[in-house]
C-alpha positions, 0 to 999 in steps of 0.5 A: 769132284762132287757127284752130279746126283747131289742137290745143287749148292745154289738151292740153299741160298736165301731168296727175295722177291724183286720190288719192281718185277716181282720175280724171285732172285737169290743171294749173290756174293757181291751182296754179302754186306748189303743183303738186307738193303737189296730190293731189286733183282737187276740194274734194269729193275732198279733203274726202271723203278726210279723213273717218274712214270713208275713212281706215279703209278706206284703212288696211285696204286698204293693210295687206291689200296688205302681207299679200298673197303 
């Protein structure tokens, strides 16, 4: 049994920021083969990012960022 005073094992895992909500999320074993392609922290964020209204919002915000001085 490991001593409880040691650092949790999950603090060594790589993290990314979710492309939809911006929250940090950690590597999971099921993403081992595709970690470079993972962009969203959950199925909910992935499906929300693919809705037409969110696509329009992201397109307009990126074009506004291009036009800023």
